[in-house]
ZADO-1210 file (C-alpha; in nm, 4 decimals, padded with zeros to 6 digits):
<atoms>
<atom x="-03.7883" y="-13.6842" z="-12.6334" code="MET" pos="1"/>
<atom x="-04.0612" y="-13.5845" z="-12.4371" code="VAL" pos="2"/>
<atom x="-04.1788" y="-13.7531" z="-12.1270" code="PHE" pos="3"/>
<atom x="-04.5527" y="-13.6646" z="-11.9157" code="GLN" pos="4"/>
<atom x="-04.6174" y="-13.7717" z="-11.5864" code="PRO" pos="5"/>
<atom x="-04.8477" y="-14.0506" z="-11.6804" code="GLU" pos="6"/>
<atom x="-04.5507" y="-14.2274" z="-11.8925" code="ASP" pos="7"/>
<atom x="-04.2925" y="-14.3431" z="-11.5421" code="ARG" pos="8"/>
<atom x="-04.4892" y="-14.4544" z="-11.2327" code="PRO" pos="9"/>
<atom x="-04.2602" y="-14.5729" z="-11.0581" code="LEU" pos="10"/>
<atom x="-04.1908" y="-14.9570" z="-10.8946" code="PRO" pos="11"/>
<atom x="-04.4861" y="-15.0753" z="-10.6796" code="THR" pos="12"/>
<atom x="-04.3124" y="-15.0986" z="-10.3514" code="GLY" pos="13"/>
<atom x="-04.0279" y="-14.8097" z="-10.4128" code="LEU" pos="14"/>
<atom x="-04.2130" y="-14.5324" z="-10.2820" code="VAL" pos="15"/>
<atom x="-04.3207" y="-14.6172" z="-09.8750" code="PRO" pos="16"/>
<atom x="-04.7148" y="-14.6382" z="-09.8747" code="GLU" pos="17"/>
<atom x="-04.6611" y="-14.4489" z="-09.4686" code="THR" pos="18"/>
<atom x="-04.4515" y="-14.0905" z="-09.5129" code="PRO" pos="19"/>
<atom x="-04.1999" y="-14.0269" z="-09.2526" code="PRO" pos="20"/>
<atom x="-04.2636" y="-13.8028" z="-08.9472" code="ALA" pos="21"/>
<atom x="-03.9487" y="-13.5414" z="-09.0239" code="GLU" pos="22"/>
<atom x="-03.7868" y="-13.5719" z="-09.3901" code="PRO" pos="23"/>
<atom x="-03.5091" y="-13.8322" z="-09.3135" code="ALA" pos="24"/>
<atom x="-03.1816" y="-13.6409" z="-09.3028" code="PRO" pos="25"/>
<atom x="-02.9913" y="-13.5369" z="-09.6160" code="LEU" pos="26"/>
<atom x="-02.6570" y="-13.7366" z="-09.7540" code="ARG" pos="27"/>
<atom x="-02.4067" y="-13.5322" z="-09.9982" code="ASP" pos="28"/>
<atom x="-02.3467" y="-13.7852" z="-10.2487" code="ALA" pos="29"/>
<atom x="-02.1298" y="-13.8229" z="-10.5716" code="ALA" pos="30"/>
<atom x="-02.2793" y="-13.9899" z="-10.9181" code="THR" pos="31"/>
<atom x="-02.0093" y="-14.0253" z="-11.2609" code="VAL" pos="32"/>
<atom x="-02.1339" y="-14.0316" z="-11.6102" code="VAL" pos="33"/>
<atom x="-01.8635" y="-14.2342" z="-11.8000" code="LEU" pos="34"/>
<atom x="-01.9489" y="-14.2248" z="-12.1698" code="LEU" pos="35"/>
<atom x="-01.7571" y="-14.2583" z="-12.4593" code="ARG" pos="36"/>
<atom x="-01.7879" y="-14.2922" z="-12.8579" code="ASP" pos="37"/>
<atom x="-01.8444" y="-14.5945" z="-13.0090" code="SER" pos="38"/>
<atom x="-01.9477" y="-14.6882" z="-13.3582" code="ALA" pos="39"/>
<atom x="-02.3258" y="-14.6205" z="-13.2579" code="ALA" pos="40"/>
<atom x="-02.2311" y="-14.2866" z="-13.1145" code="GLY" pos="41"/>
<atom x="-02.1862" y="-14.1626" z="-12.7588" code="LEU" pos="42"/>
<atom x="-02.2556" y="-14.4304" z="-12.5592" code="GLU" pos="43"/>
<atom x="-02.3151" y="-14.3950" z="-12.0789" code="VAL" pos="44"/>
<atom x="-02.2519" y="-14.7098" z="-11.8976" code="PHE" pos="45"/>
<atom x="-02.5028" y="-14.7872" z="-11.6946" code="LEU" pos="46"/>
<atom x="-02.5828" y="-15.0923" z="-11.4007" code="GLN" pos="47"/>
<atom x="-02.9053" y="-15.2443" z="-11.2454" code="ARG" pos="48"/>
<atom x="-02.8797" y="-15.2262" z="-10.9209" code="ARG" pos="49"/>
<atom x="-02.9194" y="-15.5130" z="-10.7321" code="ALA" pos="50"/>
<atom x="-03.3274" y="-15.5833" z="-10.6444" code="GLN" pos="51"/>
<atom x="-03.1933" y="-15.5679" z="-10.2502" code="GLY" pos="52"/>
<atom x="-03.0405" y="-15.2840" z="-10.2520" code="MET" pos="53"/>
<atom x="-03.1743" y="-15.0261" z="-09.9697" code="PRO" pos="54"/>
<atom x="-03.1306" y="-14.7479" z="-10.2044" code="PHE" pos="55"/>
<atom x="-03.3443" y="-14.7894" z="-10.5699" code="ALA" pos="56"/>
<atom x="-03.2747" y="-15.1437" z="-10.5797" code="GLY" pos="57"/>
<atom x="-03.3438" y="-15.2676" z="-10.9443" code="GLY" pos="58"/>
<atom x="-03.3112" y="-14.9442" z="-11.0806" code="MET" pos="59"/>
<atom x="-03.0682" y="-14.8890" z="-11.3444" code="THR" pos="60"/>
<atom x="-02.8487" y="-14.5916" z="-11.2696" code="ALA" pos="61"/>
<atom x="-02.4972" y="-14.4333" z="-11.2966" code="PHE" pos="62"/>
<atom x="-02.2208" y="-14.5776" z="-11.0495" code="PRO" pos="63"/>
<atom x="-02.2028" y="-14.3417" z="-10.7739" code="GLY" pos="64"/>
<atom x="-02.2543" y="-14.2983" z="-10.3582" code="GLY" pos="65"/>
<atom x="-02.2305" y="-14.1013" z="-10.0334" code="GLY" pos="66"/>
<atom x="-01.9221" y="-13.9814" z="-09.8961" code="ILE" pos="67"/>
<atom x="-01.6957" y="-14.1228" z="-09.6370" code="ASP" pos="68"/>
<atom x="-01.5550" y="-13.9110" z="-09.4386" code="GLN" pos="69"/>
<atom x="-01.2143" y="-13.9933" z="-09.5249" code="ARG" pos="70"/>
<atom x="-01.3079" y="-13.8838" z="-09.9306" code="ASP" pos="71"/>
<atom x="-01.2232" y="-13.4784" z="-09.7498" code="ALA" pos="72"/>
<atom x="-00.8862" y="-13.5687" z="-09.6628" code="ASP" pos="73"/>
<atom x="-00.6297" y="-13.2943" z="-09.7246" code="VAL" pos="74"/>
<atom x="-00.3526" y="-13.5986" z="-09.8397" code="SER" pos="75"/>
<atom x="-00.5243" y="-13.6593" z="-10.1394" code="VAL" pos="76"/>
<atom x="-00.2909" y="-13.5870" z="-10.4437" code="ALA" pos="77"/>
<atom x="-00.4849" y="-13.4167" z="-10.6376" code="TRP" pos="78"/>
<atom x="-00.4179" y="-13.2725" z="-11.0281" code="THR" pos="79"/>
<atom x="-00.7049" y="-13.0434" z="-11.1921" code="GLY" pos="80"/>
<atom x="-00.9040" y="-12.7502" z="-11.0965" code="PRO" pos="81"/>
<atom x="-00.9108" y="-12.7804" z="-10.7209" code="ASP" pos="82"/>
<atom x="-01.1485" y="-12.7697" z="-10.4355" code="ALA" pos="83"/>
<atom x="-01.2192" y="-12.3976" z="-10.4369" code="ALA" pos="84"/>
<atom x="-01.3384" y="-12.4131" z="-10.8143" code="TRP" pos="85"/>
<atom x="-01.5750" y="-12.6921" z="-10.7348" code="TRP" pos="86"/>
<atom x="-01.7513" y="-12.5474" z="-10.4752" code="ALA" pos="87"/>
<atom x="-01.8166" y="-12.2508" z="-10.7313" code="GLU" pos="88"/>
<atom x="-01.9827" y="-12.5116" z="-10.9069" code="ARG" pos="89"/>
<atom x="-02.1759" y="-12.7222" z="-10.6274" code="PHE" pos="90"/>
<atom x="-02.2394" y="-12.4173" z="-10.4196" code="GLY" pos="91"/>
<atom x="-02.0531" y="-12.5562" z="-10.1079" code="CYS" pos="92"/>
<atom x="-01.7891" y="-12.5352" z="-09.8599" code="ALA" pos="93"/>
<atom x="-01.4900" y="-12.6096" z="-10.0276" code="PRO" pos="94"/>
<atom x="-01.4261" y="-12.8832" z="-09.8182" code="GLU" pos="95"/>
<atom x="-01.7429" y="-13.0164" z="-09.9329" code="LEU" pos="96"/>
<atom x="-01.6339" y="-13.0319" z="-10.2785" code="ALA" pos="97"/>
<atom x="-01.3026" y="-13.1716" z="-10.2047" code="ARG" pos="98"/>
<atom x="-01.4852" y="-13.4820" z="-10.0681" code="ALA" pos="99"/>
<atom x="-01.7376" y="-13.4793" z="-10.3290" code="LEU" pos="100"/>
<atom x="-01.4528" y="-13.5379" z="-10.6330" code="VAL" pos="101"/>
<atom x="-01.2760" y="-13.7664" z="-10.3667" code="CYS" pos="102"/>
<atom x="-01.6966" y="-13.9505" z="-10.3901" code="ALA" pos="103"/>
<atom x="-01.6674" y="-13.9605" z="-10.7146" code="ALA" pos="104"/>
<atom x="-01.3374" y="-14.1201" z="-10.8093" code="VAL" pos="105"/>
<atom x="-01.3186" y="-14.3323" z="-10.5001" code="ARG" pos="106"/>
<atom x="-01.7337" y="-14.4524" z="-10.6126" code="GLU" pos="107"/>
<atom x="-01.6727" y="-14.5120" z="-10.9494" code="THR" pos="108"/>
<atom x="-01.3465" y="-14.7564" z="-10.9055" code="PHE" pos="109"/>
<atom x="-01.5271" y="-14.9439" z="-10.6103" code="GLU" pos="110"/>
<atom x="-01.8410" y="-15.0229" z="-10.8942" code="GLU" pos="111"/>
<atom x="-01.7075" y="-15.0166" z="-11.1927" code="SER" pos="112"/>
<atom x="-01.3506" y="-15.0886" z="-11.1842" code="GLY" pos="113"/>
<atom x="-01.2835" y="-14.7650" z="-11.3730" code="VAL" pos="114"/>
<atom x="-01.0241" y="-14.5429" z="-11.2077" code="LEU" pos="115"/>
<atom x="-00.9649" y="-14.2051" z="-11.2532" code="LEU" pos="116"/>
<atom x="-00.5940" y="-14.1391" z="-11.1041" code="ALA" pos="117"/>
<atom x="-00.2795" y="-14.1515" z="-11.2700" code="GLY" pos="118"/>
<atom x="00.1203" y="-14.1964" z="-11.2359" code="PRO" pos="119"/>
<atom x="00.1275" y="-13.7857" z="-11.2570" code="ASP" pos="120"/>
<atom x="-00.0685" y="-13.5211" z="-11.3690" code="PRO" pos="121"/>
<atom x="-00.0505" y="-13.5825" z="-11.7451" code="ALA" pos="122"/>
<atom x="-00.1544" y="-13.9462" z="-11.7427" code="THR" pos="123"/>
<atom x="-00.4282" y="-14.2009" z="-11.6689" code="VAL" pos="124"/>
<atom x="-00.3554" y="-14.5826" z="-11.4974" code="VAL" pos="125"/>
<atom x="-00.4259" y="-14.8388" z="-11.7782" code="GLY" pos="126"/>
<atom x="-00.5315" y="-15.1605" z="-11.6760" code="ASP" pos="127"/>
<atom x="-00.6826" y="-15.1721" z="-11.3308" code="THR" pos="128"/>
<atom x="-00.6653" y="-15.5429" z="-11.2827" code="GLY" pos="129"/>
<atom x="-00.3752" y="-15.5116" z="-11.0649" code="ARG" pos="130"/>
<atom x="-00.5671" y="-15.2692" z="-10.7872" code="TYR" pos="131"/>
<atom x="-00.8142" y="-15.5701" z="-10.6822" code="ARG" pos="132"/>
<atom x="-00.7616" y="-15.6257" z="-10.3762" code="ASP" pos="133"/>
<atom x="-00.7403" y="-15.2220" z="-10.3316" code="ALA" pos="134"/>
<atom x="-01.0359" y="-15.2230" z="-10.4636" code="ARG" pos="135"/>
<atom x="-01.1915" y="-15.4875" z="-10.2376" code="ALA" pos="136"/>
<atom x="-01.0537" y="-15.2731" z="-09.9250" code="ALA" pos="137"/>
<atom x="-01.2173" y="-14.9624" z="-10.0183" code="LEU" pos="138"/>
<atom x="-01.5136" y="-15.1247" z="-10.1211" code="VAL" pos="139"/>
<atom x="-01.4594" y="-15.2821" z="-09.7292" code="ALA" pos="140"/>
<atom x="-01.3753" y="-14.9298" z="-09.6050" code="ARG" pos="141"/>
<atom x="-01.0686" y="-15.1080" z="-09.4663" code="ASP" pos="142"/>
<atom x="-00.8621" y="-14.7840" z="-09.6636" code="LEU" pos="143"/>
<atom x="-00.9313" y="-14.4864" z="-09.7708" code="SER" pos="144"/>
<atom x="-00.8705" y="-14.3250" z="-10.1214" code="LEU" pos="145"/>
<atom x="-00.5654" y="-14.1157" z="-09.9690" code="ALA" pos="146"/>
<atom x="-00.4231" y="-14.4312" z="-09.8856" code="GLU" pos="147"/>
<atom x="-00.4650" y="-14.6368" z="-10.1713" code="PHE" pos="148"/>
<atom x="-00.3143" y="-14.3519" z="-10.3450" code="LEU" pos="149"/>
<atom x="-00.0289" y="-14.2561" z="-10.1377" code="ALA" pos="150"/>
<atom x="00.0456" y="-14.6842" z="-10.1809" code="ASP" pos="151"/>
<atom x="00.0275" y="-14.7069" z="-10.5099" code="GLU" pos="152"/>
<atom x="00.1997" y="-14.4332" z="-10.6029" code="GLY" pos="153"/>
<atom x="-00.1131" y="-14.2020" z="-10.8115" code="LEU" pos="154"/>
<atom x="-00.2630" y="-13.8270" z="-10.8695" code="VAL" pos="155"/>
<atom x="-00.6352" y="-13.7969" z="-10.8200" code="LEU" pos="156"/>
<atom x="-00.7133" y="-13.6930" z="-11.1765" code="ARG" pos="157"/>
<atom x="-00.9844" y="-13.3711" z="-11.0874" code="ALA" pos="158"/>
<atom x="-00.9774" y="-13.2932" z="-11.4681" code="ASP" pos="159"/>
<atom x="-01.1210" y="-13.5442" z="-11.5485" code="LEU" pos="160"/>
<atom x="-01.4513" y="-13.4787" z="-11.4190" code="LEU" pos="161"/>
<atom x="-01.6578" y="-13.1911" z="-11.5703" code="ARG" pos="162"/>
<atom x="-01.9517" y="-13.1288" z="-11.2951" code="PRO" pos="163"/>
<atom x="-02.3268" y="-13.1362" z="-11.4884" code="TRP" pos="164"/>
<atom x="-02.5524" y="-13.1568" z="-11.1984" code="SER" pos="165"/>
<atom x="-02.7755" y="-13.1762" z="-10.8829" code="ASN" pos="166"/>
<atom x="-02.9964" y="-13.3376" z="-10.7340" code="TRP" pos="167"/>
<atom x="-03.2020" y="-13.3841" z="-10.4585" code="VAL" pos="168"/>
<atom x="-03.3981" y="-13.7281" z="-10.3609" code="THR" pos="169"/>
<atom x="-03.7877" y="-13.6000" z="-10.2853" code="PRO" pos="170"/>
<atom x="-03.9117" y="-13.6054" z="-09.8683" code="GLU" pos="171"/>
<atom x="-04.1437" y="-13.8539" z="-09.8916" code="ARG" pos="172"/>
<atom x="-03.8468" y="-14.1379" z="-09.9007" code="GLU" pos="173"/>
<atom x="-03.6869" y="-14.2794" z="-09.6249" code="PRO" pos="174"/>
<atom x="-03.3318" y="-14.2209" z="-09.7662" code="ARG" pos="175"/>
<atom x="-03.2852" y="-13.8844" z="-09.8783" code="ARG" pos="176"/>
<atom x="-02.9321" y="-13.7789" z="-10.1192" code="TYR" pos="177"/>
<atom x="-02.7925" y="-13.4617" z="-10.2249" code="ASP" pos="178"/>
<atom x="-02.6169" y="-13.5647" z="-10.5227" code="THR" pos="179"/>
<atom x="-02.4131" y="-13.3595" z="-10.7811" code="ARG" pos="180"/>
<atom x="-02.3751" y="-13.5608" z="-11.1690" code="PHE" pos="181"/>
<atom x="-02.0537" y="-13.5472" z="-11.3017" code="PHE" pos="182"/>
<atom x="-01.8855" y="-13.6195" z="-11.6682" code="LEU" pos="183"/>
<atom x="-01.6387" y="-13.7953" z="-11.7594" code="ALA" pos="184"/>
<atom x="-01.4757" y="-13.9491" z="-12.0138" code="ALA" pos="185"/>
<atom x="-01.3543" y="-14.3288" z="-12.0000" code="MET" pos="186"/>
<atom x="-01.0134" y="-14.3596" z="-11.9940" code="PRO" pos="187"/>
<atom x="-00.8054" y="-14.5602" z="-12.2461" code="ASP" pos="188"/>
<atom x="-00.6973" y="-14.9052" z="-12.1937" code="GLY" pos="189"/>
<atom x="-00.9834" y="-14.9200" z="-11.9004" code="GLN" pos="190"/>
<atom x="-01.2941" y="-15.1568" z="-11.8559" code="ARG" pos="191"/>
<atom x="-01.5580" y="-15.0106" z="-11.6918" code="ALA" pos="192"/>
<atom x="-01.7514" y="-15.4404" z="-11.5653" code="ASP" pos="193"/>
<atom x="-02.0100" y="-15.4901" z="-11.2702" code="ALA" pos="194"/>
<atom x="-01.7863" y="-15.6709" z="-11.0270" code="VAL" pos="195"/>
<atom x="-01.9854" y="-15.5227" z="-10.7161" code="THR" pos="196"/>
<atom x="-02.2687" y="-15.6502" z="-10.5179" code="THR" pos="197"/>
<atom x="-02.4493" y="-15.3644" z="-10.5980" code="GLU" pos="198"/>
<atom x="-02.5229" y="-15.4156" z="-10.9422" code="ALA" pos="199"/>
<atom x="-02.7240" y="-15.7222" z="-11.1184" code="ALA" pos="200"/>
<atom x="-02.5476" y="-15.5992" z="-11.4483" code="ASP" pos="201"/>
<atom x="-02.3925" y="-15.3430" z="-11.6152" code="ALA" pos="202"/>
<atom x="-02.3606" y="-15.2495" z="-12.0367" code="TYR" pos="203"/>
<atom x="-02.3054" y="-14.9780" z="-12.2026" code="TRP" pos="204"/>
<atom x="-02.5655" y="-14.7496" z="-12.4363" code="ALA" pos="205"/>
<atom x="-02.6265" y="-14.4978" z="-12.6457" code="THR" pos="206"/>
<atom x="-02.9203" y="-14.2614" z="-12.4426" code="PRO" pos="207"/>
<atom x="-03.2071" y="-14.2919" z="-12.6453" code="ARG" pos="208"/>
<atom x="-03.1476" y="-14.6825" z="-12.6495" code="ARG" pos="209"/>
<atom x="-03.1767" y="-14.6697" z="-12.2879" code="ALA" pos="210"/>
<atom x="-03.4280" y="-14.3835" z="-12.2755" code="LEU" pos="211"/>
<atom x="-03.6234" y="-14.6366" z="-12.5181" code="ALA" pos="212"/>
<atom x="-03.6228" y="-14.9039" z="-12.3101" code="ASP" pos="213"/>
<atom x="-03.7078" y="-14.7226" z="-12.0142" code="PHE" pos="214"/>
<atom x="-04.0353" y="-14.6171" z="-12.2096" code="ARG" pos="215"/>
<atom x="-04.1095" y="-14.9729" z="-12.3162" code="LEU" pos="216"/>
<atom x="-04.0431" y="-15.1013" z="-11.9880" code="GLY" pos="217"/>
<atom x="-03.7309" y="-15.2580" z="-12.0093" code="ARG" pos="218"/>
<atom x="-03.5509" y="-15.1265" z="-11.7252" code="CYS" pos="219"/>
<atom x="-03.6487" y="-14.8666" z="-11.4013" code="HIS" pos="220"/>
<atom x="-03.5086" y="-14.5106" z="-11.4244" code="LEU" pos="221"/>
<atom x="-03.5470" y="-14.2224" z="-11.1506" code="LEU" pos="222"/>
<atom x="-03.5654" y="-13.8968" z="-11.2592" code="PRO" pos="223"/>
<atom x="-03.2260" y="-13.7638" z="-11.2666" code="PRO" pos="224"/>
<atom x="-03.1411" y="-14.0611" z="-11.4777" code="THR" pos="225"/>
<atom x="-03.3532" y="-13.9956" z="-11.7010" code="ARG" pos="226"/>
<atom x="-03.3137" y="-13.6461" z="-11.6961" code="VAL" pos="227"/>
<atom x="-02.9045" y="-13.7031" z="-11.7677" code="THR" pos="228"/>
<atom x="-02.9476" y="-13.9699" z="-12.0462" code="LEU" pos="229"/>
<atom x="-03.2090" y="-13.6987" z="-12.2609" code="ALA" pos="230"/>
<atom x="-02.9712" y="-13.3866" z="-12.2415" code="GLU" pos="231"/>
<atom x="-02.6759" y="-13.6086" z="-12.2805" code="ILE" pos="232"/>
<atom x="-02.7960" y="-13.7223" z="-12.5984" code="ALA" pos="233"/>
<atom x="-02.8972" y="-13.4398" z="-12.6778" code="GLU" pos="234"/>
<atom x="-02.5298" y="-13.3164" z="-12.6980" code="CYS" pos="235"/>
<atom x="-02.4210" y="-13.5402" z="-12.9776" code="GLY" pos="236"/>
<atom x="-02.0871" y="-13.6306" z="-12.8470" code="GLY" pos="237"/>
<atom x="-01.8310" y="-13.7096" z="-12.5871" code="LEU" pos="238"/>
<atom x="-01.6461" y="-13.3439" z="-12.6790" code="ALA" pos="239"/>
<atom x="-01.9558" y="-13.1949" z="-12.7284" code="ALA" pos="240"/>
<atom x="-02.0597" y="-13.3125" z="-12.3346" code="ALA" pos="241"/>
<atom x="-01.7602" y="-13.2812" z="-12.2229" code="LEU" pos="242"/>
<atom x="-01.7426" y="-12.8942" z="-12.2800" code="SER" pos="243"/>
<atom x="-02.1190" y="-12.7863" z="-12.2545" code="ALA" pos="244"/>
<atom x="-02.1691" y="-12.4731" z="-12.0193" code="GLU" pos="245"/>
<atom x="-02.4035" y="-12.6019" z="-11.7198" code="ARG" pos="246"/>
<atom x="-02.6084" y="-12.4466" z="-11.4069" code="THR" pos="247"/>
<atom x="-02.6187" y="-12.6447" z="-11.1496" code="LEU" pos="248"/>
<atom x="-02.9539" y="-12.5224" z="-10.9752" code="ASP" pos="249"/>
<atom x="-03.0676" y="-12.8298" z="-10.6779" code="LYS" pos="250"/>
<atom x="-03.3730" y="-13.0063" z="-10.8552" code="VAL" pos="251"/>
<atom x="-03.6200" y="-13.2404" z="-10.6657" code="THR" pos="252"/>
<atom x="-03.8655" y="-13.4354" z="-10.7623" code="PRO" pos="253"/>
<atom x="-04.2133" y="-13.4953" z="-10.5905" code="LYS" pos="254"/>
<atom x="-04.3961" y="-13.7480" z="-10.5311" code="LEU" pos="255"/>
<atom x="-04.7411" y="-13.7797" z="-10.6461" code="ILE" pos="256"/>
<atom x="-05.0355" y="-14.0764" z="-10.6553" code="LYS" pos="257"/>
<atom x="-05.2262" y="-14.1233" z="-10.9933" code="ARG" pos="258"/>
<atom x="-05.4661" y="-14.4007" z="-11.0622" code="ALA" pos="259"/>
<atom x="-05.2950" y="-14.6383" z="-10.7559" code="GLY" pos="260"/>
<atom x="-04.9051" y="-14.5546" z="-10.8437" code="ARG" pos="261"/>
<atom x="-04.7000" y="-14.3134" z="-10.7526" code="TRP" pos="262"/>
<atom x="-04.5331" y="-14.0961" z="-11.0164" code="HIS" pos="263"/>
<atom x="-04.2738" y="-13.8193" z="-10.9741" code="ALA" pos="264"/>
<atom x="-04.2776" y="-13.4751" z="-11.0956" code="VAL" pos="265"/>
<atom x="-04.0190" y="-13.1920" z="-11.1824" code="LEU" pos="266"/>
<atom x="-04.0299" y="-12.8020" z="-11.1493" code="PRO" pos="267"/>
<atom x="-04.2331" y="-12.6696" z="-11.4542" code="GLY" pos="268"/>
<atom x="-04.4252" y="-13.0328" z="-11.4461" code="GLU" pos="269"/>
<atom x="-04.8017" y="-13.0602" z="-11.4168" code="PRO" pos="270"/>
<atom x="-04.8820" y="-13.1282" z="-11.0914" code="GLY" pos="271"/>
<atom x="-04.5556" y="-13.0333" z="-10.8992" code="TYR" pos="272"/>
<atom x="-04.6661" y="-12.7132" z="-10.7403" code="GLU" pos="273"/>
<atom x="-04.9893" y="-12.8750" z="-10.6050" code="GLU" pos="274"/>
<atom x="-04.8195" y="-13.1335" z="-10.5083" code="ALA" pos="275"/>
<atom x="-04.7246" y="-13.1583" z="-10.1682" code="THR" pos="276"/>
</atoms>
């Protein structure tokens, strides 16, 4: 499925008309694409962000968010590839890589109720409803991920995550993120939900259905979400997606105006080199 820049004008009001005097500082963030095989084929978990959110309000996206400084806590019980392995994949320091993996697990739990952790290195928790109060405390920042896992005797399952891509918010945006995207299979026995103030709706869809909804104007997708959906659609199934070999170069869209509407263009697309 091929998209051209004119296919995707951004929603009115999403891009400020007056650019900032200086680009906003980048904040490191993590996003997790939850996947499952279904009768309809490979599906992804999507959330329509609440309209009033300061970043990407009203857009359809994957669970994720910025790093909390406590995500770098080395006391987090951890199994799977170590921080050095993740650092090599994401081209960053091991300390940041550790924080990114922890943020990925924490944000996914906070925003969807899906917890990539278990009582030992070989298992994953089932129904996460018993952790409802801890989930709320994590959202309120009254509890850190390390404290939560220690209190419940759980181990973070870094081996359930796969590195996928690295996207940087355009310089014109007032809030900017250097976001690393991860893939993860939906754990058996758990249920993804929309019990979060950050989402107005949540649902499972095949990547092709989500892209068709975008083309028909039924949802709004930012370039990282759109491109990720297109890439996953090409994988065919869960196993193929999780085993895909990836090159994680930073991708920074640019914003240009056509016929009075803002459009996002990607490297290699018409207008990218000319855009300021």
